[in-house]
Biotite code that builds the C-alpha atoms (Angstrom):
import biotite.structure as struc

atoms = struc.array([
    struc.Atom([-0.094, 0.124, -0.216], chain_id="A", res_id=1, res_name="MET", atom_name="CA", element="C"),
    struc.Atom([1.527, 3.269, -1.199], chain_id="A", res_id=2, res_name="ASP", atom_name="CA", element="C"),
    struc.Atom([1.575, 6.441, 1.032], chain_id="A", res_id=3, res_name="SER", atom_name="CA", element="C"),
    struc.Atom([-1.135, 8.179, -1.126], chain_id="A", res_id=4, res_name="LYS", atom_name="CA", element="C"),
    struc.Atom([-3.604, 5.412, -0.423], chain_id="A", res_id=5, res_name="MET", atom_name="CA", element="C"),
    struc.Atom([-2.558, 5.630, 3.288], chain_id="A", res_id=6, res_name="VAL", atom_name="CA", element="C"),
    struc.Atom([-3.345, 9.428, 3.297], chain_id="A", res_id=7, res_name="LEU", atom_name="CA", element="C"),
    struc.Atom([-6.823, 8.694, 1.428], chain_id="A", res_id=8, res_name="GLU", atom_name="CA", element="C"),
    struc.Atom([-7.720, 6.383, 3.932], chain_id="A", res_id=9, res_name="ILE", atom_name="CA", element="C"),
    struc.Atom([-6.990, 8.542, 7.203], chain_id="A", res_id=10, res_name="VAL", atom_name="CA", element="C"),
    struc.Atom([-9.157, 11.340, 5.270], chain_id="A", res_id=11, res_name="GLY", atom_name="CA", element="C"),
    struc.Atom([-11.969, 8.864, 4.548], chain_id="A", res_id=12, res_name="TYR", atom_name="CA", element="C"),
    struc.Atom([-11.920, 7.549, 8.178], chain_id="A", res_id=13, res_name="VAL", atom_name="CA", element="C"),
    struc.Atom([-11.702, 11.089, 9.671], chain_id="A", res_id=14, res_name="ALA", atom_name="CA", element="C"),
    struc.Atom([-14.763, 11.970, 7.302], chain_id="A", res_id=15, res_name="SER", atom_name="CA", element="C"),
    struc.Atom([-16.956, 9.124, 8.334], chain_id="A", res_id=16, res_name="VAL", atom_name="CA", element="C"),
    struc.Atom([-16.026, 9.685, 12.292], chain_id="A", res_id=17, res_name="LEU", atom_name="CA", element="C"),
    struc.Atom([-17.245, 13.281, 12.020], chain_id="A", res_id=18, res_name="VAL", atom_name="CA", element="C"),
    struc.Atom([-20.234, 12.489, 10.321], chain_id="A", res_id=19, res_name="ALA", atom_name="CA", element="C"),
    struc.Atom([-21.157, 9.575, 12.667], chain_id="A", res_id=20, res_name="VAL", atom_name="CA", element="C"),
    struc.Atom([-20.793, 12.017, 15.619], chain_id="A", res_id=21, res_name="SER", atom_name="CA", element="C"),
    struc.Atom([-23.395, 14.280, 14.302], chain_id="A", res_id=22, res_name="LEU", atom_name="CA", element="C"),
    struc.Atom([-25.689, 11.414, 14.396], chain_id="A", res_id=23, res_name="MET", atom_name="CA", element="C"),
    struc.Atom([-25.410, 10.655, 17.827], chain_id="A", res_id=24, res_name="MET", atom_name="CA", element="C"),
    struc.Atom([-28.291, 11.393, 20.335], chain_id="A", res_id=25, res_name="SER", atom_name="CA", element="C"),
    struc.Atom([-26.037, 11.243, 23.360], chain_id="A", res_id=26, res_name="SER", atom_name="CA", element="C"),
    struc.Atom([-23.892, 14.333, 23.701], chain_id="A", res_id=27, res_name="ILE", atom_name="CA", element="C"),
    struc.Atom([-21.226, 12.357, 25.229], chain_id="A", res_id=28, res_name="LEU", atom_name="CA", element="C"),
    struc.Atom([-20.830, 9.848, 22.415], chain_id="A", res_id=29, res_name="ARG", atom_name="CA", element="C"),
    struc.Atom([-20.903, 12.928, 20.130], chain_id="A", res_id=30, res_name="LEU", atom_name="CA", element="C"),
    struc.Atom([-17.988, 14.357, 21.974], chain_id="A", res_id=31, res_name="ARG", atom_name="CA", element="C"),
    struc.Atom([-16.179, 11.397, 22.197], chain_id="A", res_id=32, res_name="VAL", atom_name="CA", element="C"),
    struc.Atom([-16.501, 10.237, 18.167], chain_id="A", res_id=33, res_name="ILE", atom_name="CA", element="C"),
    struc.Atom([-16.112, 13.854, 17.100], chain_id="A", res_id=34, res_name="ASN", atom_name="CA", element="C"),
    struc.Atom([-12.886, 14.209, 19.157], chain_id="A", res_id=35, res_name="LEU", atom_name="CA", element="C"),
    struc.Atom([-11.381, 11.179, 17.435], chain_id="A", res_id=36, res_name="VAL", atom_name="CA", element="C"),
    struc.Atom([-12.387, 12.259, 14.103], chain_id="A", res_id=37, res_name="GLY", atom_name="CA", element="C"),
    struc.Atom([-11.045, 15.752, 14.548], chain_id="A", res_id=38, res_name="SER", atom_name="CA", element="C"),
    struc.Atom([-7.814, 14.267, 15.778], chain_id="A", res_id=39, res_name="ALA", atom_name="CA", element="C"),
    struc.Atom([-7.616, 12.178, 12.663], chain_id="A", res_id=40, res_name="ALA", atom_name="CA", element="C"),
    struc.Atom([-8.249, 15.297, 10.608], chain_id="A", res_id=41, res_name="PHE", atom_name="CA", element="C"),
    struc.Atom([-5.553, 16.865, 12.084], chain_id="A", res_id=42, res_name="THR", atom_name="CA", element="C"),
    struc.Atom([-3.045, 14.329, 11.436], chain_id="A", res_id=43, res_name="VAL", atom_name="CA", element="C"),
    struc.Atom([-4.337, 14.209, 8.099], chain_id="A", res_id=44, res_name="TYR", atom_name="CA", element="C"),
    struc.Atom([-3.795, 17.925, 7.574], chain_id="A", res_id=45, res_name="GLY", atom_name="CA", element="C"),
    struc.Atom([-0.137, 17.714, 8.649], chain_id="A", res_id=46, res_name="VAL", atom_name="CA", element="C"),
    struc.Atom([0.799, 14.860, 6.577], chain_id="A", res_id=47, res_name="LEU", atom_name="CA", element="C"),
    struc.Atom([-0.567, 16.338, 3.254], chain_id="A", res_id=48, res_name="ILE", atom_name="CA", element="C"),
    struc.Atom([0.766, 19.846, 4.363], chain_id="A", res_id=49, res_name="HIS", atom_name="CA", element="C"),
    struc.Atom([-2.710, 21.544, 4.689], chain_id="A", res_id=50, res_name="ALA", atom_name="CA", element="C"),
    struc.Atom([-1.919, 23.444, 7.750], chain_id="A", res_id=51, res_name="TYR", atom_name="CA", element="C"),
    struc.Atom([-5.134, 25.539, 7.954], chain_id="A", res_id=52, res_name="PRO", atom_name="CA", element="C"),
    struc.Atom([-7.129, 22.074, 7.914], chain_id="A", res_id=53, res_name="VAL", atom_name="CA", element="C"),
    struc.Atom([-4.713, 20.777, 10.711], chain_id="A", res_id=54, res_name="ALA", atom_name="CA", element="C"),
    struc.Atom([-5.029, 23.900, 12.759], chain_id="A", res_id=55, res_name="ALA", atom_name="CA", element="C"),
    struc.Atom([-8.835, 24.236, 12.933], chain_id="A", res_id=56, res_name="VAL", atom_name="CA", element="C"),
    struc.Atom([-9.121, 20.350, 13.588], chain_id="A", res_id=57, res_name="ASN", atom_name="CA", element="C"),
    struc.Atom([-6.664, 20.639, 16.262], chain_id="A", res_id=58, res_name="GLY", atom_name="CA", element="C"),
    struc.Atom([-8.695, 23.535, 17.590], chain_id="A", res_id=59, res_name="LEU", atom_name="CA", element="C"),
    struc.Atom([-11.945, 21.167, 17.696], chain_id="A", res_id=60, res_name="ILE", atom_name="CA", element="C"),
    struc.Atom([-9.833, 18.473, 19.527], chain_id="A", res_id=61, res_name="VAL", atom_name="CA", element="C"),
    struc.Atom([-9.369, 21.103, 22.169], chain_id="A", res_id=62, res_name="LEU", atom_name="CA", element="C"),
    struc.Atom([-12.593, 22.180, 22.444], chain_id="A", res_id=63, res_name="ILE", atom_name="CA", element="C"),
    struc.Atom([-13.817, 18.821, 22.571], chain_id="A", res_id=64, res_name="ASN", atom_name="CA", element="C"),
    struc.Atom([-11.525, 17.832, 25.485], chain_id="A", res_id=65, res_name="LEU", atom_name="CA", element="C"),
    struc.Atom([-12.494, 20.741, 27.370], chain_id="A", res_id=66, res_name="TYR", atom_name="CA", element="C"),
    struc.Atom([-16.219, 20.134, 27.379], chain_id="A", res_id=67, res_name="TYR", atom_name="CA", element="C"),
    struc.Atom([-15.701, 16.212, 28.009], chain_id="A", res_id=68, res_name="LEU", atom_name="CA", element="C"),
    struc.Atom([-13.697, 17.085, 31.088], chain_id="A", res_id=69, res_name="ARG", atom_name="CA", element="C"),
    struc.Atom([-16.594, 19.392, 32.184], chain_id="A", res_id=70, res_name="GLN", atom_name="CA", element="C"),
    struc.Atom([-19.219, 16.616, 31.329], chain_id="A", res_id=71, res_name="MET", atom_name="CA", element="C"),
    struc.Atom([-17.312, 13.908, 32.926], chain_id="A", res_id=72, res_name="LEU", atom_name="CA", element="C"),
    struc.Atom([-16.131, 15.773, 36.054], chain_id="A", res_id=73, res_name="GLY", atom_name="CA", element="C"),
    struc.Atom([-19.019, 17.684, 36.985], chain_id="A", res_id=74, res_name="SER", atom_name="CA", element="C"),
    struc.Atom([-21.028, 16.321, 39.877], chain_id="A", res_id=75, res_name="ARG", atom_name="CA", element="C"),
    struc.Atom([-24.716, 16.062, 39.054], chain_id="A", res_id=76, res_name="GLU", atom_name="CA", element="C"),
    struc.Atom([-27.633, 16.156, 41.236], chain_id="A", res_id=77, res_name="TYR", atom_name="CA", element="C"),
    struc.Atom([-29.922, 13.157, 41.088], chain_id="A", res_id=78, res_name="PHE", atom_name="CA", element="C"),
    struc.Atom([-33.342, 12.759, 42.559], chain_id="A", res_id=79, res_name="LYS", atom_name="CA", element="C"),
    struc.Atom([-36.008, 10.195, 42.618], chain_id="A", res_id=80, res_name="LEU", atom_name="CA", element="C"),
    struc.Atom([-39.510, 11.794, 42.163], chain_id="A", res_id=81, res_name="LEU", atom_name="CA", element="C"),
    struc.Atom([-42.360, 9.434, 42.607], chain_id="A", res_id=82, res_name="ARG", atom_name="CA", element="C"),
    struc.Atom([-45.636, 9.968, 40.756], chain_id="A", res_id=83, res_name="VAL", atom_name="CA", element="C"),
    struc.Atom([-49.306, 8.487, 40.720], chain_id="A", res_id=84, res_name="GLN", atom_name="CA", element="C"),
    struc.Atom([-49.529, 5.913, 38.025], chain_id="A", res_id=85, res_name="PRO", atom_name="CA", element="C"),
    struc.Atom([-52.331, 7.714, 36.272], chain_id="A", res_id=86, res_name="ASP", atom_name="CA", element="C"),
    struc.Atom([-50.553, 10.983, 36.365], chain_id="A", res_id=87, res_name="SER", atom_name="CA", element="C"),
    struc.Atom([-51.352, 13.576, 33.645], chain_id="A", res_id=88, res_name="GLU", atom_name="CA", element="C"),
    struc.Atom([-47.719, 14.497, 32.985], chain_id="A", res_id=89, res_name="TYR", atom_name="CA", element="C"),
    struc.Atom([-46.736, 10.631, 32.981], chain_id="A", res_id=90, res_name="LEU", atom_name="CA", element="C"),
    struc.Atom([-49.179, 10.075, 30.142], chain_id="A", res_id=91, res_name="ARG", atom_name="CA", element="C"),
    struc.Atom([-47.967, 13.042, 28.080], chain_id="A", res_id=92, res_name="TYR", atom_name="CA", element="C"),
    struc.Atom([-44.319, 11.652, 28.749], chain_id="A", res_id=93, res_name="PHE", atom_name="CA", element="C"),
    struc.Atom([-45.132, 8.293, 27.659], chain_id="A", res_id=94, res_name="LEU", atom_name="CA", element="C"),
    struc.Atom([-47.069, 9.517, 24.476], chain_id="A", res_id=95, res_name="GLU", atom_name="CA", element="C"),
    struc.Atom([-44.076, 11.942, 23.720], chain_id="A", res_id=96, res_name="PHE", atom_name="CA", element="C"),
    struc.Atom([-41.627, 9.236, 23.916], chain_id="A", res_id=97, res_name="TYR", atom_name="CA", element="C"),
    struc.Atom([-43.915, 6.454, 22.563], chain_id="A", res_id=98, res_name="ARG", atom_name="CA", element="C"),
    struc.Atom([-41.809, 5.676, 19.438], chain_id="A", res_id=99, res_name="ALA", atom_name="CA", element="C"),
    struc.Atom([-38.574, 5.369, 21.252], chain_id="A", res_id=100, res_name="ASP", atom_name="CA", element="C"),
    struc.Atom([-40.041, 3.364, 24.097], chain_id="A", res_id=101, res_name="ILE", atom_name="CA", element="C"),
    struc.Atom([-41.405, 0.818, 21.460], chain_id="A", res_id=102, res_name="GLN", atom_name="CA", element="C"),
    struc.Atom([-37.746, 0.709, 19.805], chain_id="A", res_id=103, res_name="ARG", atom_name="CA", element="C"),
    struc.Atom([-36.428, -0.728, 23.094], chain_id="A", res_id=104, res_name="PHE", atom_name="CA", element="C"),
    struc.Atom([-39.302, -2.450, 24.712], chain_id="A", res_id=105, res_name="LEU", atom_name="CA", element="C"),
    struc.Atom([-41.804, -3.489, 21.341], chain_id="A", res_id=106, res_name="PRO", atom_name="CA", element="C"),
    struc.Atom([-44.312, -5.137, 24.033], chain_id="A", res_id=107, res_name="GLY", atom_name="CA", element="C"),
    struc.Atom([-44.691, -2.052, 26.077], chain_id="A", res_id=108, res_name="PHE", atom_name="CA", element="C"),
    struc.Atom([-48.317, -0.764, 27.136], chain_id="A", res_id=109, res_name="THR", atom_name="CA", element="C"),
    struc.Atom([-49.187, 1.585, 29.856], chain_id="A", res_id=110, res_name="HIS", atom_name="CA", element="C"),
    struc.Atom([-51.887, -0.094, 32.144], chain_id="A", res_id=111, res_name="ALA", atom_name="CA", element="C"),
    struc.Atom([-51.796, 2.030, 35.562], chain_id="A", res_id=112, res_name="PRO", atom_name="CA", element="C"),
    struc.Atom([-52.491, 0.075, 38.715], chain_id="A", res_id=113, res_name="ALA", atom_name="CA", element="C"),
    struc.Atom([-52.715, 1.436, 42.168], chain_id="A", res_id=114, res_name="PRO", atom_name="CA", element="C"),
    struc.Atom([-49.864, -0.821, 43.290], chain_id="A", res_id=115, res_name="ASP", atom_name="CA", element="C"),
    struc.Atom([-47.334, 0.146, 40.663], chain_id="A", res_id=116, res_name="GLN", atom_name="CA", element="C"),
    struc.Atom([-44.233, 1.863, 41.710], chain_id="A", res_id=117, res_name="LEU", atom_name="CA", element="C"),
    struc.Atom([-43.877, 4.714, 39.291], chain_id="A", res_id=118, res_name="THR", atom_name="CA", element="C"),
    struc.Atom([-40.997, 7.425, 39.716], chain_id="A", res_id=119, res_name="PHE", atom_name="CA", element="C"),
    struc.Atom([-38.978, 9.850, 37.558], chain_id="A", res_id=120, res_name="PHE", atom_name="CA", element="C"),
    struc.Atom([-35.073, 9.744, 37.909], chain_id="A", res_id=121, res_name="VAL", atom_name="CA", element="C"),
    struc.Atom([-34.155, 13.580, 37.871], chain_id="A", res_id=122, res_name="LEU", atom_name="CA", element="C"),
    struc.Atom([-30.933, 14.819, 36.859], chain_id="A", res_id=123, res_name="ARG", atom_name="CA", element="C"),
    struc.Atom([-30.144, 18.627, 37.752], chain_id="A", res_id=124, res_name="ASP", atom_name="CA", element="C"),
    struc.Atom([-33.883, 18.664, 37.976], chain_id="A", res_id=125, res_name="MET", atom_name="CA", element="C"),
    struc.Atom([-34.616, 17.215, 34.492], chain_id="A", res_id=126, res_name="VAL", atom_name="CA", element="C"),
    struc.Atom([-36.698, 14.253, 34.280], chain_id="A", res_id=127, res_name="PRO", atom_name="CA", element="C"),
    struc.Atom([-34.254, 12.080, 32.620], chain_id="A", res_id=128, res_name="ALA", atom_name="CA", element="C"),
    struc.Atom([-35.658, 8.584, 33.145], chain_id="A", res_id=129, res_name="GLY", atom_name="CA", element="C"),
    struc.Atom([-38.752, 6.845, 33.920], chain_id="A", res_id=130, res_name="LEU", atom_name="CA", element="C"),
    struc.Atom([-39.279, 3.574, 35.990], chain_id="A", res_id=131, res_name="PHE", atom_name="CA", element="C"),
    struc.Atom([-42.228, 1.605, 36.483], chain_id="A", res_id=132, res_name="ILE", atom_name="CA", element="C"),
    struc.Atom([-42.203, -1.706, 38.463], chain_id="A", res_id=133, res_name="GLY", atom_name="CA", element="C"),
    struc.Atom([-44.880, -4.075, 39.620], chain_id="A", res_id=134, res_name="GLN", atom_name="CA", element="C"),
    struc.Atom([-44.412, -5.893, 42.717], chain_id="A", res_id=135, res_name="LYS", atom_name="CA", element="C"),
    struc.Atom([-44.665, -9.550, 42.973], chain_id="A", res_id=136, res_name="ARG", atom_name="CA", element="C"),
    struc.Atom([-44.544, -12.130, 45.840], chain_id="A", res_id=137, res_name="GLY", atom_name="CA", element="C"),
    struc.Atom([-41.312, -12.782, 47.734], chain_id="A", res_id=138, res_name="GLY", atom_name="CA", element="C"),
    struc.Atom([-39.873, -9.307, 47.531], chain_id="A", res_id=139, res_name="GLY", atom_name="CA", element="C"),
    struc.Atom([-39.387, -9.387, 43.691], chain_id="A", res_id=140, res_name="ALA", atom_name="CA", element="C"),
    struc.Atom([-40.149, -6.241, 41.540], chain_id="A", res_id=141, res_name="LEU", atom_name="CA", element="C"),
    struc.Atom([-40.925, -6.844, 38.077], chain_id="A", res_id=142, res_name="CYS", atom_name="CA", element="C"),
    struc.Atom([-39.708, -4.016, 35.819], chain_id="A", res_id=143, res_name="VAL", atom_name="CA", element="C"),
    struc.Atom([-42.672, -2.725, 33.361], chain_id="A", res_id=144, res_name="VAL", atom_name="CA", element="C"),
    struc.Atom([-40.776, 0.085, 32.007], chain_id="A", res_id=145, res_name="LEU", atom_name="CA", element="C"),
    struc.Atom([-37.181, 1.367, 32.376], chain_id="A", res_id=146, res_name="ASP", atom_name="CA", element="C"),
    struc.Atom([-36.381, 4.239, 30.038], chain_id="A", res_id=147, res_name="PHE", atom_name="CA", element="C"),
    struc.Atom([-33.926, 6.954, 29.869], chain_id="A", res_id=148, res_name="VAL", atom_name="CA", element="C"),
    struc.Atom([-34.390, 9.923, 27.367], chain_id="A", res_id=149, res_name="ILE", atom_name="CA", element="C"),
    struc.Atom([-31.895, 10.183, 24.436], chain_id="A", res_id=150, res_name="PRO", atom_name="CA", element="C"),
    struc.Atom([-29.796, 13.148, 25.812], chain_id="A", res_id=151, res_name="GLN", atom_name="CA", element="C"),
    struc.Atom([-29.084, 10.936, 28.880], chain_id="A", res_id=152, res_name="PHE", atom_name="CA", element="C"),
    struc.Atom([-28.072, 7.709, 27.721], chain_id="A", res_id=153, res_name="ARG", atom_name="CA", element="C"),
    struc.Atom([-24.568, 7.719, 29.238], chain_id="A", res_id=154, res_name="ASP", atom_name="CA", element="C"),
    struc.Atom([-25.542, 4.839, 31.825], chain_id="A", res_id=155, res_name="PHE", atom_name="CA", element="C"),
    struc.Atom([-25.051, 7.161, 35.010], chain_id="A", res_id=156, res_name="LYS", atom_name="CA", element="C"),
    struc.Atom([-29.059, 7.266, 35.253], chain_id="A", res_id=157, res_name="THR", atom_name="CA", element="C"),
    struc.Atom([-29.139, 3.490, 35.566], chain_id="A", res_id=158, res_name="GLY", atom_name="CA", element="C"),
    struc.Atom([-26.054, 3.362, 37.780], chain_id="A", res_id=159, res_name="ARG", atom_name="CA", element="C"),
    struc.Atom([-27.801, 5.715, 40.166], chain_id="A", res_id=160, res_name="TYR", atom_name="CA", element="C"),
    struc.Atom([-31.131, 3.820, 40.158], chain_id="A", res_id=161, res_name="LEU", atom_name="CA", element="C"),
    struc.Atom([-29.667, 0.245, 40.513], chain_id="A", res_id=162, res_name="PHE", atom_name="CA", element="C"),
    struc.Atom([-26.585, 0.885, 42.219], chain_id="A", res_id=163, res_name="ARG", atom_name="CA", element="C"),
    struc.Atom([-26.997, 4.010, 44.377], chain_id="A", res_id=164, res_name="ASP", atom_name="CA", element="C"),
    struc.Atom([-30.511, 3.221, 45.321], chain_id="A", res_id=165, res_name="GLN", atom_name="CA", element="C"),
    struc.Atom([-30.674, -0.111, 46.723], chain_id="A", res_id=166, res_name="ALA", atom_name="CA", element="C"),
    struc.Atom([-31.536, 1.115, 50.173], chain_id="A", res_id=167, res_name="ALA", atom_name="CA", element="C"),
    struc.Atom([-34.482, 2.763, 48.445], chain_id="A", res_id=168, res_name="PHE", atom_name="CA", element="C"),
    struc.Atom([-35.754, -0.545, 47.094], chain_id="A", res_id=169, res_name="PHE", atom_name="CA", element="C"),
    struc.Atom([-34.850, -2.319, 50.411], chain_id="A", res_id=170, res_name="ARG", atom_name="CA", element="C"),
    struc.Atom([-37.333, -0.081, 52.276], chain_id="A", res_id=171, res_name="GLU", atom_name="CA", element="C"),
    struc.Atom([-39.945, -0.903, 50.116], chain_id="A", res_id=172, res_name="LEU", atom_name="CA", element="C"),
    struc.Atom([-39.166, -4.705, 50.982], chain_id="A", res_id=173, res_name="GLY", atom_name="CA", element="C"),
    struc.Atom([-37.773, -5.330, 47.368], chain_id="A", res_id=174, res_name="VAL", atom_name="CA", element="C"),
    struc.Atom([-35.069, -8.384, 47.422], chain_id="A", res_id=175, res_name="THR", atom_name="CA", element="C"),
    struc.Atom([-34.673, -8.640, 43.690], chain_id="A", res_id=176, res_name="GLU", atom_name="CA", element="C"),
    struc.Atom([-35.548, -6.699, 40.593], chain_id="A", res_id=177, res_name="ILE", atom_name="CA", element="C"),
    struc.Atom([-36.840, -8.710, 37.406], chain_id="A", res_id=178, res_name="LEU", atom_name="CA", element="C"),
    struc.Atom([-36.833, -7.283, 33.749], chain_id="A", res_id=179, res_name="SER", atom_name="CA", element="C"),
    struc.Atom([-37.879, -8.816, 30.308], chain_id="A", res_id=180, res_name="GLU", atom_name="CA", element="C"),
    struc.Atom([-34.796, -8.673, 28.003], chain_id="A", res_id=181, res_name="PRO", atom_name="CA", element="C"),
    struc.Atom([-36.343, -6.284, 25.315], chain_id="A", res_id=182, res_name="GLY", atom_name="CA", element="C"),
    struc.Atom([-34.648, -5.441, 22.368], chain_id="A", res_id=183, res_name="SER", atom_name="CA", element="C"),
    struc.Atom([-30.820, -6.406, 21.680], chain_id="A", res_id=184, res_name="ARG", atom_name="CA", element="C"),
    struc.Atom([-29.595, -2.816, 23.218], chain_id="A", res_id=185, res_name="GLU", atom_name="CA", element="C"),
    struc.Atom([-31.795, -3.198, 25.980], chain_id="A", res_id=186, res_name="HIS", atom_name="CA", element="C"),
    struc.Atom([-30.457, -6.452, 26.981], chain_id="A", res_id=187, res_name="THR", atom_name="CA", element="C"),
    struc.Atom([-26.646, -4.990, 26.684], chain_id="A", res_id=188, res_name="ASP", atom_name="CA", element="C"),
    struc.Atom([-27.844, -2.079, 28.963], chain_id="A", res_id=189, res_name="TYR", atom_name="CA", element="C"),
    struc.Atom([-29.458, -4.626, 31.405], chain_id="A", res_id=190, res_name="LEU", atom_name="CA", element="C"),
    struc.Atom([-26.171, -6.580, 31.445], chain_id="A", res_id=191, res_name="ARG", atom_name="CA", element="C"),
    struc.Atom([-24.136, -3.405, 32.065], chain_id="A", res_id=192, res_name="ARG", atom_name="CA", element="C"),
    struc.Atom([-26.367, -2.575, 35.289], chain_id="A", res_id=193, res_name="MET", atom_name="CA", element="C"),
    struc.Atom([-25.369, -5.884, 36.721], chain_id="A", res_id=194, res_name="GLY", atom_name="CA", element="C"),
    struc.Atom([-28.632, -7.927, 35.496], chain_id="A", res_id=195, res_name="PHE", atom_name="CA", element="C"),
    struc.Atom([-28.026, -11.617, 34.748], chain_id="A", res_id=196, res_name="ALA", atom_name="CA", element="C"),
    struc.Atom([-30.171, -14.019, 32.643], chain_id="A", res_id=197, res_name="PRO", atom_name="CA", element="C"),
    struc.Atom([-32.360, -16.589, 34.284], chain_id="A", res_id=198, res_name="GLY", atom_name="CA", element="C"),
    struc.Atom([-35.544, -18.636, 33.773], chain_id="A", res_id=199, res_name="GLU", atom_name="CA", element="C"),
    struc.Atom([-36.594, -16.267, 30.904], chain_id="A", res_id=200, res_name="GLY", atom_name="CA", element="C"),
    struc.Atom([-35.944, -12.744, 32.924], chain_id="A", res_id=201, res_name="MET", atom_name="CA", element="C"),
    struc.Atom([-32.833, -10.607, 33.748], chain_id="A", res_id=202, res_name="TYR", atom_name="CA", element="C"),
    struc.Atom([-32.339, -10.648, 37.357], chain_id="A", res_id=203, res_name="ARG", atom_name="CA", element="C"),
    struc.Atom([-30.599, -8.263, 39.790], chain_id="A", res_id=204, res_name="LEU", atom_name="CA", element="C"),
    struc.Atom([-30.308, -9.043, 43.349], chain_id="A", res_id=205, res_name="PRO", atom_name="CA", element="C"),
    struc.Atom([-30.955, -6.081, 45.781], chain_id="A", res_id=206, res_name="VAL", atom_name="CA", element="C"),
    struc.Atom([-27.778, -5.852, 48.127], chain_id="A", res_id=207, res_name="SER", atom_name="CA", element="C"),
])
């Protein structure tokens, strides 16, 4: 492979990465992929002696690093806000994100019941996620819906819910959380949150 071909590959890879970054709904993923693409463009600009290209993309690299440091280093405020299963805002939220919810949990339908556990997960007072659970016997809580809006899909909301709020679930008498696998993306999410497959459901002991 000659040097000209290598340069073309670097340029194409950089272009694809920058384009892909703009398709990300998660701001964190957008920044990371755009950082890599800009870094590749910087190298490409230097190699072909297009120094303005290298300079502009080098600046973009620094901008991405600055905002990534702020995003990863800043302390966010999380809070659980319990709502009634037939709340008007809850119905509006579910309708607004209906298509996105169906993408992860195709079989989901909202059937409010008085004994459901329903709450929003707030991040800096923004409703980032929605959790609906149905209690079963023996301390089990079956997840009806666990949904996070696109701009907060960096797993922080899930970690806060399933790891940091174990005491909250224990106070409600919950010893195990059960979830349907849903789509492949949702199954990957469950595994990252510590759920393990078993008897057709994914299970997370509350410790």
